[in-house]
C-alpha positions as CSV (number, residue, x, y, z in Angstrom):
1,M,51.4,223.9,41.2
2,E,48.2,221.8,41.5
3,C,47.4,223.4,44.8
4,E,48.0,226.9,43.3
5,H,45.6,226.2,40.5
6,K,42.9,224.8,42.8
7,M,43.2,227.8,45.2
8,L,43.0,230.3,42.3
9,D,39.9,228.5,41.0
10,I,38.2,228.6,44.5
11,L,39.1,232.3,44.8
12,K,37.7,233.2,41.4
13,G,34.6,231.2,42.2
14,A,34.1,233.5,45.2
15,G,34.6,236.6,43.1
16,I,38.2,237.3,44.0
17,V,40.2,237.8,40.8
18,D,43.2,239.9,41.8
19,A,44.7,237.6,44.4
20,K,48.5,237.4,44.7
21,I,49.9,233.9,45.2
22,W,53.3,233.0,46.9
23,C,54.6,229.5,46.7
24,G,57.7,227.9,48.2
25,D,59.3,225.7,50.8
26,T,59.2,226.5,54.5
27,D,62.6,228.3,54.4
28,Q,61.4,230.5,51.6
29,M,58.2,231.6,53.2
30,E,59.7,234.3,55.5
31,R,60.5,236.4,52.5
32,S,57.0,235.8,51.2
33,F,55.4,236.9,54.5
34,T,57.6,240.0,54.4
35,E,56.4,240.9,51.0
36,A,52.8,240.2,52.0
37,T,53.1,242.5,55.0
38,R,54.4,245.3,52.8
39,R,51.2,245.0,50.8
40,K,49.0,245.7,53.8
41,L,46.8,242.8,53.0
42,E,43.2,242.7,54.4
43,V,43.1,238.9,54.2
44,L,46.0,236.3,54.1
45,V,45.2,232.8,53.1
46,V,47.9,230.3,54.1
47,L,48.1,226.6,53.1
48,G,51.0,225.1,55.1
49,G,52.2,223.1,58.1
50,D,52.0,224.2,61.7
51,G,55.2,226.2,61.7
52,T,54.3,228.2,58.6
53,I,50.8,228.9,59.9
54,R,52.1,229.9,63.3
55,T,54.4,232.5,61.6
56,A,51.6,233.7,59.4
57,A,49.3,234.1,62.4
58,E,52.0,236.0,64.2
59,R,52.4,238.4,61.3
60,C,48.6,238.8,60.8
61,G,48.2,239.6,64.5
62,A,50.8,242.4,64.3
63,E,49.4,243.8,61.1
64,R,45.7,243.4,62.1
65,S,45.0,241.4,58.9
66,Y,42.5,238.5,58.8
67,L,43.9,235.0,58.5
68,I,42.5,231.9,56.9
69,P,44.9,229.1,58.0
70,L,44.4,226.0,55.8
71,P,45.7,222.5,56.6
72,G,48.8,221.7,54.5
73,G,51.0,219.8,56.9
74,T,51.1,216.8,59.2
75,M,49.3,217.7,62.4
76,N,47.5,220.9,61.3
77,M,46.7,221.9,64.8
78,L,45.3,225.3,64.3
79,A,43.4,224.5,61.1
80,R,41.8,221.4,62.7
81,A,40.8,223.4,65.8
82,L,39.0,225.9,63.5
83,Y,37.7,223.8,60.6
84,G,37.6,220.3,62.0
85,D,38.4,217.6,59.5
86,L,37.5,219.6,56.4
87,S,39.9,219.4,53.5
88,W,41.7,222.7,52.8
89,E,39.5,223.1,49.7
90,D,36.2,222.7,51.6
91,A,37.4,224.9,54.4
92,L,38.3,227.7,52.0
93,E,35.1,227.5,50.0
94,K,32.9,227.5,53.1
95,T,34.8,230.4,54.7
96,L,34.7,232.5,51.5
97,A,30.9,231.8,51.1
98,A,30.1,233.1,54.6
99,P,33.1,234.5,56.3
100,S,32.9,235.2,60.1
101,P,35.7,236.8,62.1
102,K,36.9,235.0,65.2
103,V,39.4,236.6,67.6
104,L,41.8,234.2,69.1
105,S,43.8,234.6,72.2
106,G,47.2,232.9,72.6
107,G,50.5,233.0,74.3
108,C,53.9,234.6,73.8
109,V,57.4,233.4,74.7
110,A,60.8,234.6,73.5
111,D,59.2,237.1,71.1
112,K,57.3,234.2,69.5
113,Q,53.5,233.7,69.7
114,F,51.6,230.5,69.8
115,F,47.9,229.8,69.4
116,I,47.4,226.2,70.3
117,A,50.0,225.0,72.8
118,A,53.6,225.4,74.1
119,I,55.4,222.4,75.5
120,V,58.8,222.9,77.1
121,G,61.4,220.5,78.4
122,A,63.6,217.6,77.4
123,P,60.7,215.3,76.4
124,T,60.1,217.5,73.4
125,L,63.4,216.2,71.9
126,W,61.4,213.1,71.0
127,T,59.7,215.0,68.2
128,E,62.9,214.8,66.2
129,A,63.0,211.0,66.5
130,R,59.4,210.8,65.6
131,E,59.9,212.9,62.4
132,S,62.8,210.6,61.4
133,I,60.5,207.6,61.8
134,R,57.9,209.3,59.7
135,E,60.5,209.9,57.0
136,R,61.6,206.2,57.4
137,D,65.2,207.2,58.4
138,I,65.5,204.5,61.1
139,G,69.2,205.0,61.8
140,D,68.6,208.7,62.4
141,A,65.6,207.9,64.5
142,I,67.6,205.6,66.8
143,E,70.3,208.2,67.2
144,K,68.0,211.0,68.1
145,G,65.8,208.7,70.2
146,T,68.9,207.6,72.2
147,A,69.9,211.2,72.8
148,A,66.4,212.2,73.8
149,F,66.2,209.3,76.3
150,R,69.5,210.3,77.8
151,N,68.5,213.9,78.2
152,M,64.9,213.3,79.3
153,F,65.5,212.5,82.9
154,E,68.9,214.3,83.4
155,T,67.6,217.9,83.5
156,K,64.3,219.0,84.9
157,V,62.5,222.3,84.3
158,R,61.9,224.6,87.2
159,Y,58.6,226.4,86.9
160,F,56.9,229.4,88.5
161,I,53.1,229.8,87.7
162,S,51.7,233.2,88.4
163,G,54.0,233.6,91.4
164,E,51.8,231.1,93.3
165,K,52.9,227.6,92.3
166,K,56.5,226.5,91.7
167,G,58.4,223.2,91.5
168,E,60.3,221.0,89.1
169,A,59.0,218.7,86.3
170,E,60.2,216.9,83.2
171,A,58.0,219.1,81.1
172,V,55.7,222.1,81.3
173,A,52.9,222.6,78.9
174,V,50.8,225.7,78.3
175,I,47.6,225.5,76.2
176,C,45.4,228.2,74.8
177,P,41.6,228.6,75.3
178,L,40.9,227.5,71.7
179,I,41.7,223.9,72.4
180,S,41.3,223.6,76.2
181,E,38.7,221.2,77.3
182,E,38.2,223.2,80.5
183,M,38.1,226.8,79.2
184,S,35.8,228.6,76.7
185,D,37.3,230.3,73.7
186,S,36.7,233.7,75.4
187,E,38.4,233.0,78.7
188,Q,41.2,235.4,79.4
189,A,43.8,232.9,80.6
190,L,46.1,230.1,79.6
191,E,46.1,226.6,81.1
192,A,49.4,225.4,82.5
193,A,50.5,221.9,83.4
194,A,53.6,220.6,85.1
195,I,54.1,217.1,83.9
196,E,56.0,214.2,85.5
197,V,57.0,211.7,82.8
198,E,57.8,208.2,84.0
199,N,58.7,206.3,80.8
200,V,59.0,206.6,77.0
201,A,55.4,205.6,76.4
202,E,54.2,208.6,78.4
203,V,56.5,210.9,76.4
204,I,54.9,209.7,73.1
205,S,51.5,210.3,74.6
206,L,52.4,213.7,75.8
207,L,53.6,214.9,72.4
208,T,50.4,213.7,70.7
209,V,47.6,214.1,73.2
210,A,48.9,217.2,75.0
211,A,49.0,219.2,71.8
212,F,45.2,219.1,71.7
213,G,44.5,219.7,75.3
214,K,43.2,216.3,76.4
215,W,44.8,216.1,79.8
216,R,42.1,215.1,82.3
217,D,42.8,211.3,82.5
218,N,46.5,211.6,83.2
219,R,47.3,211.2,86.9
220,N,50.7,212.9,86.5
221,I,49.3,216.2,85.3
222,V,48.1,219.1,87.5
223,L,46.4,221.9,85.7
224,T,46.4,225.6,86.7
225,K,44.8,228.6,85.0
226,T,47.2,231.5,84.7
227,N,48.4,234.6,82.8
228,Q,52.1,233.9,83.2
229,V,54.5,231.0,83.5
230,R,58.3,231.2,84.0
231,V,60.6,228.3,83.4
232,Q,64.3,227.9,84.2
233,S,66.9,225.1,83.7
234,S,70.6,224.5,84.1
235,K,70.7,223.7,80.3
236,D,69.0,225.2,77.2
237,I,65.3,224.4,77.3
238,P,63.9,222.8,74.1
239,G,60.3,223.6,73.3
240,I,57.5,223.2,70.8
241,L,55.2,226.1,69.8
242,D,52.2,224.9,67.8
243,G,54.3,222.0,66.5
244,E,57.4,224.2,65.7
245,K,60.6,223.3,67.5
246,V,62.4,226.2,69.3
247,N,65.2,226.7,71.8
248,L,64.2,228.9,74.7
249,G,67.6,229.3,76.4
250,R,68.0,228.6,80.1
251,S,65.0,230.7,81.1
252,A,61.9,232.0,79.5
253,E,58.6,233.8,80.4
254,I,55.3,232.7,78.8
255,N,52.6,235.3,78.8
256,F,48.9,235.4,77.9
257,V,47.9,237.5,74.8
258,S,44.2,238.4,74.8
259,K,43.8,239.4,71.2
260,A,46.5,237.5,69.3
261,V,45.0,237.1,65.8
262,T,41.7,237.3,64.0
263,V,40.8,234.4,61.7
264,L,38.0,233.9,59.3
265,V,35.8,230.8,59.7
266,P,32.5,229.8,58.1
267,A,29.6,231.7,59.7
268,S,28.0,228.4,60.8
269,S,31.1,227.4,62.8
């Protein structure tokens, strides 16, 4: 309720007095997004975690609505990439004071879009153990960590990058131009990396550093610019799309999307 009141005050301060507010847990937001879509909104402001914002961005891209994605979760990958370390209140105020549209490219896999990074392969199972540690459920963390360790080196992912490069790796990551250290925001390609993981410490590093595109110092990572990546495995392939866990089945195709969503940022950004 406190966030709702703050947001209404900021909107009113910007001259927006007829805003519709939806509040709820993650499992309730799908219904809210459906209702918002029916209203044919011009601008959708979302305060939430990475999974909620990824879904909102997907919906806005399809409906050609503007999106203001505000940091309300743990990692806040898209919000941080756009607004830096601003609080959600400051990000909203500055954006409403001088809104500037920014078209983002992204990727698409299994009918789901992503705007920061997709990481696929058994090492992503460690995210569940990490979440349990964050919630101080040590018993659950040990159980999930043991299962992740057992699966991590048993099954590799076969990858095919633009029909030119292929091989096997513990994990394959695909990052978008927005957070790539090598590409500009306007570059029409994704950046793919086949990753060989040697120990648990490297897995933890992968799941934190990789999400923000800081790859260059890791000797086990080879980068390739591409518009398409295909992955296959003998078992279901776990993945992370902008921080959200997904199951990709035993094969999946990741494709570049040139105009995925239009966000609003402060004009000075």
